[in-house]
C-alpha positions in Angstrom: -1.1 -19.0 0.8 0.3 -21.2 3.4 4.1 -19.6 4.0 2.9 -15.9 3.3 0.2 -16.3 5.8 2.0 -18.0 8.9 4.7 -15.7 7.7 2.6 -12.2 8.1 1.3 -13.6 11.5 4.4 -14.9 12.9 6.5 -12.9 15.4 10.5 -13.8 16.3 10.9 -14.3 19.7 11.9 -11.1 21.4 14.3 -10.3 24.4 12.9 -8.9 27.5 14.7 -5.7 27.8 14.7 -4.7 23.7 10.4 -5.4 23.4 10.4 -3.0 26.2 12.0 0.3 24.7 10.9 -0.1 20.6 7.6 0.9 19.2 5.5 -1.6 18.3 5.8 -1.9 14.1 2.7 -1.4 12.7 1.4 -5.1 11.8 0.2 -5.9 8.1 -2.5 -7.5 9.0 -5.5 -5.4 8.8 -3.9 -4.5 5.0 -3.6 -7.9 3.6 -7.2 -8.0 5.3 -8.9 -4.9 3.9 -11.5 -5.9 1.9 -10.8 -3.1 -0.6 -12.4 -4.3 -4.6 -11.4 -2.8 -7.5 -12.4 -1.0 -10.6 -14.8 -3.7 -11.8 -15.6 -4.9 -8.1 -13.8 -7.5 -7.6 -11.8 -8.2 -4.9 -8.4 -7.8 -4.2 -5.9 -10.1 -2.2 -3.0 -8.8 -1.2 -2.1 -11.5 0.9 -2.0 -14.0 -3.1 0.5 -11.3 -3.9 2.5 -13.6 -2.3 6.3 -13.8 -3.2 6.4 -10.2 -4.6 7.1 -6.9 -3.0 3.5 -4.9 -3.0 3.8 -1.3 -2.5 0.5 0.1 -1.8 0.0 4.0 -1.9 -3.2 5.3 -0.5 -4.6 8.7 -1.3 -7.7 9.8 -1.0 -9.3 12.6 -3.2 -7.0 15.8 -2.0 -3.8 13.9 -1.8 -3.5 12.2 -4.8 -0.8 15.4 -6.3 1.3 14.5 -3.0 4.7 12.8 -3.5 4.6 12.9 -7.4 7.6 13.2 -7.9 8.5 9.7 -6.0 5.2 7.3 -7.5 6.7 9.0 -11.1 10.2 7.1 -9.8 8.5 4.4 -8.3 6.5 3.8 -11.8 10.1 3.6 -13.1 11.1 1.5 -10.6 8.2 -1.4 -11.1 9.0 -1.7 -14.9 12.3 -2.8 -14.5 11.2 -5.4 -12.2 7.3 -5.8 -13.1 8.0 -10.3 -11.5 9.1 -9.0 -8.5 7.6 -5.4 -7.7 3.6 -4.9 -7.1 2.2 -1.5 -6.7 -1.5 -1.0 -5.7 -3.0 2.5 -6.1 -5.7 2.8 -3.2 -7.7 4.8 -3.0 -9.8 5.7 0.0 -13.3 6.3 -0.9 -15.3 5.6 2.3 -16.9 8.9 1.9 -18.3 7.6 -1.4 -20.0 3.6 -1.1 -23.2 4.9 -2.1 -25.1 5.2 -5.4 -23.9 7.5 -7.7 -21.2 9.0 -5.9 -19.8 5.2 -6.1 -19.6 5.6 -9.9 -18.3 9.3 -10.0 -15.9 7.7 -8.2 -15.1 4.6 -10.0 -15.0 7.1 -13.2 -12.3 9.6 -12.3 -9.4 6.6 -11.0 -10.2 5.0 -14.5 -7.4 7.3 -16.7 -4.8 5.5 -13.7 -5.7 2.2 -14.6 -5.3 2.8 -19.0 -1.7 4.6 -17.8 -0.5 0.8 -16.7 1.7 -0.2 -14.1 -0.8 -0.2 -11.3 -3.5 -1.5 -9.7 -6.7 -0.2 -9.0 -8.5 0.1 -6.3 -11.0 0.9 -3.8 -11.1 1.2 0.0 -15.1 1.9 0.2 -15.6 1.2 3.9 -12.3 3.5 4.5 -10.8 0.9 6.9 -7.3 1.2 5.7 -7.5 4.6 6.9 -9.2 4.0 9.9 -7.1 1.3 11.2 -3.5 2.5 10.7 -4.9 7.1 12.0 -3.8 8.1 8.0 -4.9 11.8 9.2 -7.5 13.4 6.7 -6.1 14.6 3.1 -2.6 13.3 3.6 -0.8 10.1 1.2 0.5 7.3 3.6 2.7 4.3 1.2 2.8 0.6 2.7 5.0 -1.2 1.6 4.5 -5.3 2.3 7.5 -7.7 1.8 7.8 -10.9 0.0 7.5 -12.3 3.8 4.4 -10.7 4.6 5.2 -8.2 7.0 4.9 -4.1 6.3 8.3 -3.3 5.9 7.5 0.6 5.9 4.6 2.7 6.4 4.8 6.6 5.4 2.8 9.4 6.2 2.1 12.9 4.1 4.5 14.5 1.6 7.7 12.7 1.5 11.1 15.2 1.5 13.8 14.5 -1.4 16.4 12.5 0.9 13.1 10.6 2.1 11.4 9.8 -1.3 15.3 8.4 -3.0 16.1 6.4 0.8 12.3 4.3 0.4 13.1 4.2 -3.1 16.5 2.1 -2.8 15.4 0.2 0.1 12.5 -0.9 -3.0 14.5 -2.3 -4.8 17.0 -4.1 -1.9 13.5 -5.5 -0.8 12.7 -6.9 -4.9 16.6 -7.9 -5.8 16.8 -9.8 -2.2 
């Protein structure tokens, strides 16, 4: 974990004037440190995915149909670069962390796991949604570089041009 964790926390020295003009980029730390579990209740460590580009598709029950074309093309991209890309389908299940609802959520997500290509996980505390202020009923796409830095965070519905540009950026990160 050594270099990966330190790279995710390291910040390049900023020029005094440029930092004031530029909006702060969100940190990857809340995403990398989120306590997420797979469908078998095993912890998923995003920090352990060192050396791969990690794409997290964050969705709640109302946003799962958003960006379907992007998700289809992303799946094809992951299949072309399985050693370089890790896809995480992250369900925001913060409102369902009780019995029996938890079981129903997992049952609804199991078909995604059967499709393959993505690790399916749940954020039972809703921490990612809260930390990144993702509005309810909106999906989000996180792209974490091989060095553990947050490269991209897109919220909501992606237009065709935006989706194509994001796919190109992900592929470029994978090949670098």
